[in-house]
N, C-alpha and C positions, 0 to 999 in steps of 0.2 A: 503493499499499499503506499502511495505517496501522499504525506501529509505537510500541511502547510498551517504553521500555527501563527496568529497575529496578535496573540496574547501571551504575557509571560507566564502566566500561570498555568495556562494550556500546554505550553512548552515543556513545563515543569512536570505536568502529569503525565505526556507523552513519553518523556525520558524515564521518569519513576517506572512506567510498566514497560520498559526496557525495547522501546521503538525510536531510539535515538537515531539510529540510520535510516528509518523511514521518514524522517523529518527533512524535507526537501527545500523547505522554506521558513523564516522566522520574521519577528518584528524588530524595529530597531532597537526596543527595550527590552529584548530576551537575552540574558546575560548568564545565565544557571541552567543547567549544570554545565561545568566547562568544554563538554565535548561538544556542544552546540555551537561554541564560537567559531567563525569562519564560514558558517551555512550561510546562503543568499539571504538578502536582508529585503523585505520587499516595502517597508514603511519607513516614512520619516518625519520628526516632528516639524511643523511648520513654526512652532515658537521655540526660541533658543532656550535650552533648558539651563543654561548657566548663567541666565538672567536672576536678579534677585527675586525672590517669592512676591514682592507685590507687582511687579513688572510682568513676572510671568501670568499673575492671576489677571492683570490689566490687558494684557495682550489675549490671552484665550476668551476672556469674556467679548472683547471687541471680535472675534473670528466667529464668535458663537452668536453675537448680536446679527451679524451681517450674514447669517445661515450659513457660512462656511465652516468646513471641517477642519481640525488643528493639526490634521496628519496629511501625509502625502502617500498614496498606494501606486505602486509602480505594477500598473495593468500589464504591461507589456513582458515584464519579469513573470508576473503570476502565468501568463498565456505559455511563456518558455518552460515553466516547471511541472506542468502538467499535472496538477494535484488531483488525488480521488477524494481527498476530504479536505476542508478548509474549517478551522475552527477560530471563531471570532466571538463577539461580545456587542450587548445592546446597555449593558449595565451602568457604563459611564461614557458620556461624550470625551472626556479628557482622559480616556486610560488605553484606547487602542481604536483603531478604523472601526465605524461601526458597521453593523450587521447589513444596513441599506448600501453603504458603499462597497461592499466586499460583494454584494449582490450585483451591483451594477457592473464592477469590473470583472466579474466573473463571466458577463454574459457574451464577452469576445471569445471565449474559449471554444474547442471545437468539441470537447465533451463535457459536459455540464457535471462538477463535481458537488458531491454532496455539503452543504455549507451548514454548519450547525452553531448557534449563538448558546454561549455557556452564560448563566445568569444567576449564582448563586449569590444570597443574601446572608445566609447563617452559616452556621457549622455542620449541621446536617444537611443543607444543600450543597455546602463544597464536597462532602463525602459523596453524596449523590452524583455529584459532576464528575468524581474520578470514576466512580461505576459507569457513567454513561460513556467517559471516553474509553473506558474497556470494552463496553458493548460494542460501539462504533470501529473498533481497531480489532476485535477478534482476540482481546486479552482482558476475557471477563475475569478469568480466575486469577491471573496477577492482582486485579484491581480488587478483586475481593478480600485478597491475603493483605494486600495495604491498605485498605480502609479497615480492615481488623486490627491490625497493627496500629493505627492511628486513634481507632476509638479505644482501644486498650491503653495508650499514654492520656488520653483526654479523660477517661474513668479514673486513672491514677490522680489525676488534678482534683477530679470532682470529690474523691474520698477523702482529701486532704482536709484536717480539721484545724481551721483557721483561729488564733487567738484573737485576732481583730479583723473588722471590715471597713478598712479606710474608704474616705471619699475619694474617687479618682475622677482627674479629667484627662482624656485621651485628646490630645491635639493634632489633627491632620493638616493642617496647613497653619502658618505661624504669621502671614500677613497678606491679606485679613485672616483672622482667627477662624478657622473651621474646626469644629468638633466631629470625632470620628463616629461613622455610623456603621451600618450593615452587620457585619459578625463581631465588632470590636466590644460593643456593652454587653454582649453574652461572654466574651472572652473574659471580662472584668470581672462579671458575677462569678464565673466560675472558677477564675484564681484567687477569690476570695476578696474582692475589693465591690465597693458600689459606685454605680456609675449613674449620677444623678443628672447628666447633662446629654447624654448620647441617646439615641434613640434606636434601640434594638430592630435590626432587619430593615431599617429605612436607611436612604443616602445621608451622607456626611454632609452637614450645614454649616454655614456661617452664623456667627452668633455675636451677640452684643457682648462685648467686656463684661459691661455691669453685671450680666448674668453669672459670667465666671467670679467675679468678685463676690457677689452676694453668696455664691456655693460653697466658696472658701474650699477649695479642694486640698486635700491632705497629702494626695500625691499627685504631681503632673506627669503624664508620659508624653513624649513628645513623638510622634511616629509620623510626619509629613510626607506626604504622598511621593515616591519616587525618590525619597532621601535616603542615604546612608548615615552612619553616625556622625561622621565629620561634616558633612554637608548640615544637617540638623543643627550642628554645633554653631557654624558659621552665621546662620541664619538666627539664632538665639536673641541678638540684640533686638529684633523687632517685638520680641515680647516684653523685654528688661526695659524698653521706654516706654511700655502700657503704664498709665495712673493705678497706683495700688499693687505694682506686681510684687515689691518687696514685701509687701504686708499679708501676702497669702501663706496661710499656714505651711502649705509645700515648700515654699521658697525659705520661710525662716527656719524651717527644720531640716532643709538640706535635701527634700525629698523629689527632687527634678531629675528625669532622667531622659537622657536622647537614645533612639532606638535606631537600628538598622531597620525601618520601615518597609522598604522596598522588597527586604528579603522575606520579613517575618511577620507582617500586619497588615501590607496594603494589597498582596497577591492572594487571591482564592484557591491555593494549591496545597499539595502535603506537608510545605514548611510552616503553615498558618499553626499546625499545632507547637511545633517549636516557640511560635509566639506567645502561644498561650503559656508554655511552660516559663518562658523569658517573664510574662506578667507576672505568675506566682512568684517567682524569685524576686522580681523588683518590689512587690508590695508585703511580702513576708521574708525579709532578709534573715531574719532570726530561725526561720525555719527552711533550712537550703535542702528542698526535697530533690530539686532538680539541677542538673548540670546542662550550661547554657553555651553556646557557641562563643570562641573567643571575639571579640569584638561586636557583638551583638547588641549590646546596650552598654551605656556608661552614667553613672551618677554625675550631676553636674555640680561642684563645687561653690558654695554661695556663703558668702558671711551672713551670720546669723544676726537678726536685728537687734536692738537693744531689748 
């Protein structure tokens, strides 16, 4: 089977099912696992990802307002790759080329491939997506085995007895401030926290900063979409300049954390369970039940207030 994945999470699922050699094309955001590097890239971002967060947000809003895509899709390369299966999404207009764009580009192909949109909004739906990709690719049993292993890890987090349940704010964009949605609020609850800002199973959303101040989070987890730890730290000044930042309990008590969000929180694939274990470790440092990948998160040092 010849597979094109225009979604990083789908690429990770395909490879986790042992199909890296069947993957003939990927998106520009697909960077894991390492064996996919060097494969033909079919998409490119219209907005420069190196811009500061505020400028990225403004540029994307401008594109969307004008009814234009934030991605370029190489229809000619898609035709040359002759895929049997194309994996894409409609979940987020700024995450990957949309289903509609892909369908339009595929019209020029000699043989019509199967085009499947993956739309998980919860942890369970992520697991079901893995099973779906297994069915589509003839890898049902490996998919079932992978999902069983992931469920076991989720259950281990669920069985933990937490000594406290801190108020948590998960920030998915720093300027303007967005609160993480979809599967993240559920992950916080399973990891022993309370997410009073996020909307489980619903999209992330911009929030009035006064609402964050009023919530008084005891833990703040930075998981800006598409960013690794180092990039999140570079953008931290956008939050530090906001009124009342220094007075938040999370800041005063040194409980602000930057994460490798691109790898472990933004992508609805197998590594989302590692993200759950990272959250449990961050929220309950005195209960080190889980080992987490090196460099996957970092506590941000702040001077405590008087």
